[in-house]
DRENKOLMAR-803093 format. One line per field, with one value per residue: residue number from 1; z, y, x of N, C-alpha, C in turn. Coordinates in nm, 2 decimals. Each point is the difference from the previous one (the first is absolute). Last residue first. Example, Ala and Ser with C-alpha at 12.3 -4.5 7.8 and 13.67 -1.06 7.14 Angstrom:
n = 2|1
n.pz = 0.71|-0.01
n.py = -0.22|-0.57
n.px = 1.28|0.03
ca.pz = 0.00|0.00
ca.py = 0.11|0.12
ca.px = 0.09|-0.09
c.pz = 0.08|0.00
c.py = 0.11|0.12
c.px = -0.08|0.09
This chain:
n = 216|215|214|213|212|211|210|209|208|207|206|205|204|203|202|201|200|199|198|197|196|195|194|193|192|191|190|189|188|187|186|185|184|183|182|181|180|179|178|177|176|175|174|173|172|171|170|169|168|167|166|165|164|163|162|161|160|159|158|157|156|155|154|153|152|151|150|149|148|147|146|145|144|143|142|141|140|139|138|137|136|135|134|133|132|131|130|129|128|127|126|125|124|123|122|121|120|119|118|117|116|115|114|113|112|111|110|109|108|107|106|105|104|103|102|101|100|99|98|97|96|95|94|93|92|91|90|89|88|87|86|85|84|83|82|81|80|79|78|77|76|75|74|73|72|71|70|69|68|67|66|65|64|63|62|61|60|59|58|57|56|55|54|53|52|51|50|49|48|47|46|45|44|43|42|41|40|39|38|37|36|35|34|33|32|31|30|29|28|27|26|25|24|23|22|21|20|19|18|17|16|15|14|13|12|11|10|9|8|7|6|5|4|3|2|1
n.pz = 1.22|-0.31|-0.30|-0.33|-0.17|-0.21|-0.28|-0.41|-0.40|-0.54|-0.48|-0.56|-0.44|-0.16|0.31|0.42|0.33|0.43|0.22|0.32|0.26|0.32|0.42|0.36|0.25|-0.04|-0.01|-0.45|-0.47|-0.40|-0.30|-0.34|-0.30|-0.05|0.00|-0.07|-0.01|-0.03|-0.16|-0.14|-0.27|-0.12|-0.10|0.40|0.49|0.51|0.49|0.33|-0.03|0.09|0.06|-0.40|-0.37|-0.51|-0.56|-0.48|-0.56|-0.48|-0.43|0.08|0.44|0.53|0.44|0.52|0.51|0.56|0.58|0.56|0.42|0.14|0.01|-0.09|-0.18|-0.14|-0.37|-0.27|-0.42|-0.36|-0.22|0.19|0.24|0.21|0.21|0.00|0.05|0.13|0.41|0.24|0.08|-0.34|-0.27|-0.11|-0.29|-0.46|-0.29|-0.24|-0.41|-0.37|-0.26|-0.26|-0.07|0.04|0.28|0.44|0.39|0.20|0.23|0.25|0.18|0.06|-0.14|0.13|0.26|0.44|0.06|0.25|0.30|0.12|-0.26|-0.13|0.07|-0.34|-0.51|-0.50|-0.51|-0.27|-0.43|-0.26|-0.02|0.19|0.47|0.33|0.43|0.40|0.43|0.47|0.39|0.49|0.49|0.24|-0.15|-0.09|-0.09|0.14|-0.08|0.04|-0.06|0.08|-0.11|-0.02|-0.13|0.08|0.00|-0.04|-0.05|-0.30|-0.25|-0.32|-0.12|-0.31|0.08|0.18|-0.29|-0.24|0.23|0.01|-0.38|-0.05|0.24|-0.15|-0.26|0.16|0.47|0.34|0.41|0.49|0.32|0.45|0.18|0.16|-0.05|0.08|0.03|0.10|-0.09|0.10|-0.02|-0.09|-0.28|-0.17|0.17|-0.28|-0.51|-0.33|-0.33|-0.09|-0.14|-0.03|0.06|0.28|0.08|0.05|-0.11|0.10|0.02|0.11|0.08|-0.02|-0.24|0.11|-0.01|-0.42|-0.19|-0.29|-0.24|-0.15
n.py = -0.48|-0.22|-0.03|0.09|0.50|0.43|0.08|0.14|0.09|0.09|0.15|0.03|-0.31|-0.51|-0.45|-0.27|-0.45|-0.25|-0.43|-0.39|-0.22|0.31|0.05|-0.38|-0.41|-0.37|-0.44|-0.24|0.15|-0.10|-0.34|0.11|0.42|0.54|0.40|-0.01|0.25|0.29|0.45|0.45|0.50|0.52|0.52|0.36|0.05|-0.24|-0.18|-0.21|-0.37|-0.29|-0.47|-0.27|0.11|0.16|0.19|0.25|0.16|0.24|0.10|0.18|0.29|0.24|0.26|0.12|0.23|-0.04|0.05|-0.11|-0.22|-0.31|0.14|0.21|0.40|0.37|0.30|0.36|0.20|-0.09|-0.50|-0.53|-0.47|-0.55|-0.48|-0.55|-0.58|-0.43|0.07|-0.04|-0.25|-0.23|-0.39|-0.09|0.30|-0.02|-0.32|0.10|0.20|-0.27|-0.21|0.37|0.49|0.36|-0.10|-0.15|0.28|0.25|0.45|0.43|0.55|0.58|0.56|0.54|0.41|0.07|-0.01|-0.21|-0.28|-0.36|-0.48|-0.44|-0.44|-0.18|-0.02|0.19|0.27|0.42|0.31|0.48|0.48|0.30|-0.06|-0.04|-0.17|-0.03|-0.24|-0.14|-0.34|-0.21|-0.06|-0.11|0.29|0.53|0.54|0.48|0.43|0.48|0.28|-0.06|-0.45|-0.58|-0.54|-0.57|-0.50|-0.56|-0.54|-0.44|-0.46|-0.38|-0.47|-0.13|0.03|0.40|0.37|0.04|0.19|0.47|0.21|0.01|0.32|0.49|0.34|0.39|-0.12|-0.34|-0.02|0.09|0.30|0.33|0.48|0.54|0.59|0.57|0.55|0.26|-0.15|-0.46|-0.50|-0.45|-0.43|-0.44|-0.39|-0.23|0.15|0.32|0.38|0.47|0.46|0.49|0.37|0.39|-0.02|-0.13|-0.12|-0.28|-0.23|-0.37|-0.31|-0.23|0.24|0.50|0.30|0.01|0.02|-0.12|0.11|0.00
n.px = -0.04|0.39|0.47|0.36|0.20|-0.03|-0.48|-0.36|-0.42|-0.18|-0.30|-0.17|-0.17|0.15|0.16|0.29|0.16|0.25|0.29|0.30|0.33|0.21|-0.30|-0.19|0.06|0.42|0.21|0.01|-0.01|0.28|-0.14|-0.31|0.15|0.00|-0.25|-0.56|-0.49|-0.52|-0.31|-0.37|-0.16|-0.22|-0.13|-0.03|0.26|0.19|0.31|0.31|0.46|0.38|-0.02|0.00|0.37|0.05|0.04|-0.21|-0.05|-0.01|-0.20|-0.44|0.01|0.06|0.30|0.13|0.12|0.12|0.06|0.14|0.13|-0.39|-0.54|-0.56|-0.39|-0.42|-0.31|-0.39|-0.34|-0.42|-0.12|0.00|0.26|0.05|0.24|0.08|0.05|0.13|0.36|0.48|0.40|0.30|-0.11|-0.46|-0.23|0.10|-0.21|-0.38|0.04|0.12|-0.34|-0.22|0.05|-0.32|-0.36|0.12|0.01|-0.43|-0.22|-0.31|-0.13|-0.15|0.01|0.07|-0.03|0.20|0.55|0.43|0.44|0.30|0.14|0.18|-0.20|-0.29|0.18|-0.09|-0.12|-0.28|-0.23|-0.18|-0.08|0.32|0.36|0.46|0.33|0.43|0.30|0.32|0.28|0.03|-0.08|-0.41|-0.39|-0.27|-0.24|-0.31|-0.37|-0.35|-0.50|-0.55|-0.34|0.03|0.18|-0.01|0.25|0.15|0.26|0.11|-0.05|0.13|-0.08|-0.35|-0.46|-0.14|-0.06|-0.40|-0.37|-0.04|-0.18|-0.46|-0.26|0.11|0.28|0.24|0.18|-0.06|-0.29|0.08|0.39|0.13|0.14|0.16|0.02|0.12|0.10|0.49|0.50|0.34|0.33|0.13|-0.25|-0.09|-0.27|-0.36|-0.06|-0.26|-0.32|-0.33|-0.33|-0.34|-0.31|0.18|0.52|0.58|0.56|0.49|0.54|0.44|0.49|0.43|0.37|-0.10|-0.35|-0.38|-0.51|-0.48|-0.50|-0.52
ca.pz = 0.09|0.00|0.12|-0.02|0.08|0.00|0.13|0.05|0.12|0.11|0.10|0.14|0.01|-0.05|-0.13|-0.02|-0.12|-0.04|-0.04|-0.08|-0.08|-0.13|-0.04|-0.09|0.02|-0.01|0.12|0.12|0.10|0.08|0.08|0.12|-0.03|0.01|-0.04|0.08|-0.07|0.09|-0.01|0.08|0.03|0.03|-0.08|-0.15|-0.07|-0.14|-0.07|0.08|-0.06|-0.01|0.14|0.06|0.10|0.14|0.09|0.12|0.13|0.11|-0.04|-0.08|-0.14|-0.08|-0.11|-0.12|-0.10|-0.13|-0.12|-0.10|-0.06|0.07|-0.06|0.09|0.01|0.06|0.09|0.04|0.14|0.01|0.01|-0.13|0.03|-0.11|0.01|0.03|-0.04|-0.14|-0.03|-0.02|0.13|0.07|0.01|0.08|0.14|0.06|0.06|0.12|0.09|0.07|0.11|-0.01|-0.01|-0.09|-0.12|-0.10|-0.07|0.02|-0.12|0.02|-0.05|0.05|0.01|-0.08|-0.13|0.01|-0.02|-0.14|0.00|0.12|0.00|-0.04|0.12|0.11|0.11|0.11|0.06|0.07|0.11|-0.02|-0.06|-0.08|-0.10|-0.04|-0.14|-0.04|-0.14|-0.06|-0.10|-0.14|-0.05|0.02|0.06|-0.02|-0.01|-0.03|0.06|-0.06|0.06|-0.06|0.09|-0.04|0.06|-0.08|0.08|-0.04|0.07|0.08|0.06|0.00|0.11|-0.05|-0.07|0.10|0.07|-0.08|0.00|0.13|0.00|-0.09|0.07|0.07|-0.07|-0.10|-0.09|-0.10|-0.13|-0.02|-0.13|-0.07|0.03|-0.05|0.06|-0.08|0.05|-0.05|0.04|-0.09|0.07|0.09|0.03|-0.09|0.07|0.14|0.07|0.04|0.08|-0.05|0.09|-0.05|-0.11|0.01|0.02|-0.03|0.04|-0.09|0.06|-0.09|0.05|0.06|-0.07|-0.02|0.11|0.07|0.00|0.12|-0.01|0.10
ca.py = 0.10|0.02|-0.04|-0.11|-0.11|-0.03|0.04|-0.11|0.05|-0.09|0.03|0.04|0.14|0.08|0.05|0.10|0.07|0.05|0.14|0.04|-0.11|0.00|0.09|0.10|0.02|0.15|0.08|-0.08|0.05|0.11|-0.05|-0.06|-0.14|-0.11|0.05|-0.05|-0.09|-0.05|-0.15|-0.06|-0.14|-0.08|-0.12|0.00|0.06|0.04|0.03|0.07|0.07|0.14|0.06|0.01|-0.11|0.04|-0.12|0.01|-0.04|-0.03|-0.04|-0.13|0.02|-0.12|0.00|-0.05|-0.02|0.05|-0.06|0.09|0.05|-0.01|-0.09|-0.03|-0.14|-0.01|-0.12|-0.04|0.02|0.11|0.14|0.06|0.14|0.10|0.11|0.13|0.12|-0.02|-0.06|0.10|0.03|0.12|0.01|-0.11|0.01|0.11|-0.05|-0.07|0.10|0.06|-0.09|-0.14|-0.09|0.05|0.04|-0.11|0.01|-0.13|-0.08|-0.11|-0.13|-0.12|-0.12|-0.11|0.01|-0.06|0.09|0.04|0.08|0.08|0.12|0.11|0.04|0.07|-0.10|0.01|-0.14|-0.04|-0.09|-0.14|-0.07|0.09|-0.06|0.08|-0.02|0.05|0.05|0.03|0.11|-0.04|0.05|-0.09|-0.13|-0.08|-0.15|-0.05|-0.13|-0.07|0.01|0.12|0.12|0.11|0.12|0.11|0.11|0.14|0.09|0.10|0.09|0.13|0.00|0.01|-0.13|-0.10|0.00|-0.05|-0.15|-0.05|0.02|-0.10|-0.13|-0.06|-0.12|0.03|0.11|-0.04|0.00|-0.13|-0.01|-0.13|-0.11|-0.12|-0.13|-0.12|-0.08|0.03|0.13|0.08|0.12|0.04|0.14|0.08|0.02|0.03|-0.12|-0.03|-0.13|-0.09|-0.10|-0.09|-0.08|-0.04|0.10|-0.05|0.10|0.02|0.08|0.09|0.06|-0.10|-0.12|-0.05|0.07|-0.08|0.07|-0.02|-0.05|0.06
ca.px = -0.04|-0.14|-0.06|-0.10|0.03|0.15|0.07|0.08|0.07|0.01|0.11|-0.03|0.03|-0.10|0.01|-0.10|0.02|-0.12|0.00|-0.11|-0.04|0.04|0.11|-0.05|-0.14|-0.03|0.05|-0.01|-0.10|0.06|0.10|-0.06|-0.05|0.10|0.13|0.11|0.08|0.11|0.02|0.11|-0.03|0.11|-0.05|0.01|-0.11|0.02|-0.13|-0.08|-0.11|0.04|0.00|-0.13|-0.01|0.02|0.00|0.09|-0.06|0.09|0.14|-0.02|-0.04|-0.02|-0.10|0.05|-0.10|0.04|-0.07|-0.03|0.12|0.12|0.10|0.12|0.04|0.13|0.01|0.14|0.04|0.09|-0.06|-0.02|-0.05|0.01|-0.09|0.07|-0.07|-0.03|-0.13|-0.10|-0.07|0.04|0.15|0.05|-0.04|0.06|0.13|-0.04|-0.04|0.11|0.05|-0.04|0.11|0.10|-0.07|0.00|0.12|0.07|0.01|0.09|-0.05|0.08|-0.08|0.04|-0.06|-0.13|-0.12|-0.04|-0.12|0.01|-0.08|0.09|0.08|-0.07|-0.02|0.10|-0.01|0.13|-0.01|0.04|-0.10|-0.08|-0.08|-0.11|-0.03|-0.13|0.00|-0.13|0.01|0.02|0.13|0.11|-0.02|0.12|-0.01|0.13|0.03|0.11|0.13|0.07|0.01|-0.08|0.04|-0.05|-0.06|0.01|-0.10|0.07|-0.09|0.06|0.09|0.14|0.02|0.00|0.13|0.10|-0.01|0.04|0.14|0.06|0.01|-0.11|-0.05|-0.10|0.04|0.10|-0.06|-0.06|-0.07|0.03|-0.09|0.05|-0.05|0.00|-0.12|-0.14|-0.04|-0.09|-0.04|0.11|-0.01|0.09|0.12|-0.02|0.01|0.14|0.01|0.11|0.04|0.10|-0.05|-0.14|-0.10|-0.13|-0.10|-0.11|-0.10|-0.07|-0.12|-0.09|-0.02|0.13|0.07|0.11|0.12|0.08|0.13|0.09
c.pz = 0.13|0.11|-0.01|0.13|-0.03|0.08|0.00|0.13|0.08|0.11|0.11|0.08|0.14|0.01|-0.04|-0.14|-0.03|-0.12|-0.05|-0.04|-0.09|-0.08|-0.14|-0.05|-0.09|0.02|-0.01|0.12|0.13|0.11|0.09|0.10|0.13|-0.04|0.00|-0.06|0.09|-0.08|0.08|-0.02|0.09|0.03|0.01|-0.05|-0.15|-0.05|-0.15|-0.06|0.10|-0.07|-0.01|0.13|0.07|0.10|0.14|0.08|0.11|0.12|0.11|-0.04|-0.07|-0.14|-0.07|-0.11|-0.13|-0.10|-0.12|-0.13|-0.12|-0.09|0.09|-0.07|0.09|0.03|0.06|0.09|0.02|0.15|0.00|0.02|-0.13|0.05|-0.12|0.01|0.02|-0.06|-0.15|-0.05|-0.02|0.13|0.09|0.03|0.09|0.15|0.07|0.07|0.14|0.09|0.07|0.12|-0.02|-0.02|-0.10|-0.13|-0.11|-0.09|0.02|-0.13|0.03|-0.05|0.03|0.02|-0.10|-0.13|0.01|0.01|-0.15|0.01|0.14|0.01|-0.04|0.11|0.12|0.11|0.11|0.06|0.06|0.12|-0.03|-0.08|-0.08|-0.12|-0.03|-0.15|-0.04|-0.14|-0.06|-0.08|-0.14|-0.05|0.00|0.07|-0.01|0.01|-0.05|0.08|-0.08|0.07|-0.07|0.09|-0.06|0.07|-0.10|0.10|-0.04|0.06|0.10|0.06|0.01|0.12|-0.04|-0.06|0.11|0.06|-0.09|0.00|0.13|0.00|-0.09|0.06|0.07|-0.07|-0.10|-0.10|-0.12|-0.14|-0.02|-0.12|-0.08|0.04|-0.07|0.07|-0.10|0.06|-0.04|0.07|-0.09|0.08|0.11|0.04|-0.08|0.07|0.15|0.07|0.03|0.08|-0.07|0.10|-0.06|-0.13|0.00|0.04|-0.04|0.07|-0.10|0.08|-0.11|0.06|0.06|-0.07|0.01|0.10|0.08|-0.02|0.13|-0.01
c.py = -0.07|0.10|0.03|-0.04|-0.11|-0.12|-0.05|0.06|-0.11|0.07|-0.11|0.03|0.05|0.15|0.08|0.06|0.09|0.09|0.03|0.15|0.03|-0.12|-0.02|0.09|0.10|0.02|0.15|0.08|-0.08|0.05|0.11|-0.06|-0.06|-0.13|-0.10|0.05|-0.05|-0.11|-0.04|-0.15|-0.06|-0.14|-0.10|-0.13|0.00|0.07|0.03|0.03|0.07|0.08|0.15|0.07|0.02|-0.12|0.05|-0.13|0.00|-0.04|-0.04|-0.05|-0.13|0.04|-0.14|0.00|-0.05|-0.03|0.07|-0.07|0.10|0.07|-0.01|-0.10|-0.02|-0.15|0.00|-0.12|-0.06|0.03|0.10|0.14|0.07|0.13|0.09|0.11|0.12|0.12|-0.02|-0.06|0.12|0.03|0.12|0.02|-0.10|0.02|0.12|-0.05|-0.06|0.11|0.06|-0.08|-0.15|-0.10|0.07|0.04|-0.11|0.00|-0.13|-0.08|-0.11|-0.13|-0.12|-0.13|-0.11|0.01|-0.08|0.09|0.04|0.08|0.07|0.14|0.11|0.04|0.07|-0.11|-0.01|-0.14|-0.04|-0.08|-0.15|-0.07|0.11|-0.06|0.08|-0.02|0.04|0.06|0.02|0.13|-0.03|0.05|-0.08|-0.14|-0.06|-0.15|-0.05|-0.12|-0.07|0.01|0.11|0.12|0.11|0.13|0.10|0.09|0.15|0.10|0.09|0.10|0.13|-0.02|0.00|-0.14|-0.10|0.00|-0.06|-0.15|-0.06|0.01|-0.10|-0.13|-0.07|-0.12|0.03|0.12|-0.04|-0.02|-0.14|0.00|-0.13|-0.11|-0.12|-0.12|-0.12|-0.10|0.02|0.13|0.07|0.12|0.03|0.15|0.08|0.00|0.03|-0.14|-0.03|-0.12|-0.08|-0.11|-0.09|-0.07|-0.05|0.11|-0.04|0.11|0.02|0.07|0.09|0.06|-0.11|-0.14|-0.05|0.09|-0.08|0.08|-0.02|-0.06
c.px = -0.06|-0.04|-0.15|-0.07|-0.10|0.04|0.14|0.07|0.07|0.08|-0.01|0.12|-0.04|0.04|-0.12|0.02|-0.12|0.02|-0.14|0.01|-0.12|-0.03|0.04|0.12|-0.06|-0.15|-0.03|0.06|-0.01|-0.10|0.06|0.10|-0.06|-0.07|0.11|0.13|0.12|0.08|0.12|0.00|0.12|-0.05|0.11|-0.06|0.02|-0.13|0.03|-0.14|-0.09|-0.12|0.04|-0.01|-0.14|0.00|0.03|-0.02|0.10|-0.08|0.09|0.14|-0.02|-0.05|-0.01|-0.10|0.07|-0.11|0.07|-0.06|-0.03|0.11|0.12|0.09|0.12|0.02|0.14|-0.01|0.14|0.03|0.10|-0.07|-0.01|-0.06|0.02|-0.11|0.09|-0.08|-0.01|-0.13|-0.10|-0.06|0.04|0.15|0.05|-0.04|0.07|0.13|-0.04|-0.03|0.12|0.05|-0.04|0.11|0.10|-0.06|0.00|0.12|0.08|0.01|0.11|-0.07|0.09|-0.09|0.03|-0.08|-0.13|-0.12|-0.03|-0.12|0.02|-0.08|0.10|0.08|-0.06|-0.03|0.10|-0.03|0.13|-0.01|0.03|-0.11|-0.08|-0.07|-0.13|-0.02|-0.14|0.02|-0.14|0.01|0.02|0.14|0.12|-0.03|0.14|-0.01|0.14|0.04|0.11|0.13|0.07|0.01|-0.08|0.04|-0.06|-0.08|0.02|-0.09|0.07|-0.09|0.07|0.10|0.15|0.03|0.01|0.14|0.11|0.01|0.06|0.15|0.06|0.03|-0.11|-0.05|-0.11|0.03|0.09|-0.07|-0.06|-0.09|0.03|-0.09|0.05|-0.04|-0.01|-0.10|-0.14|-0.02|-0.10|-0.04|0.11|0.00|0.10|0.14|-0.01|0.00|0.14|0.00|0.11|0.03|0.11|-0.04|-0.14|-0.10|-0.14|-0.09|-0.11|-0.11|-0.06|-0.13|-0.09|-0.02|0.14|0.06|0.11|0.13|0.07|0.13
């Protein structure tokens, strides 16, 4: 069920019999029809294992299961909303960036260190983001939140992309990530994060970057 943008900060989804979607708790703004909202304790399509992985990751963003017949409008905190349409690939997204997503998508958790090695673990310590990230795979739509809007940057083997870790929202495709220092260690004294580090994304895919480095 694709999300329809109502404006830059709100999306609407139509839901019918046999369908469901998941949203961050508190993200429902209004709805029409016979729609129910229940706390999700199964961890989405990924089941209990996914839920436990997210709790270990410190990214157990509470979810609601949305079912019934009608239309539902979503938004949260006045953040900009960006819709990503998946056609079978996997989206890697920070849990607190998720607004809502199709219930047909399989939800999981990936340890960032498995891609970035030691630097993947350092990334969590430096940026305040978890060592794990949420994965959504299949055919369906995902609404993500960001500060100041989102731009999509293509990643190719010939042209990797370097992103400020706090500006990173999500990525998809056959992409590897590596955290690197942008400044010498002497220059990093007194710097908690930000431009002292860069997240290098290489391979083939797309990275979604927010316009502001503020945290949600």
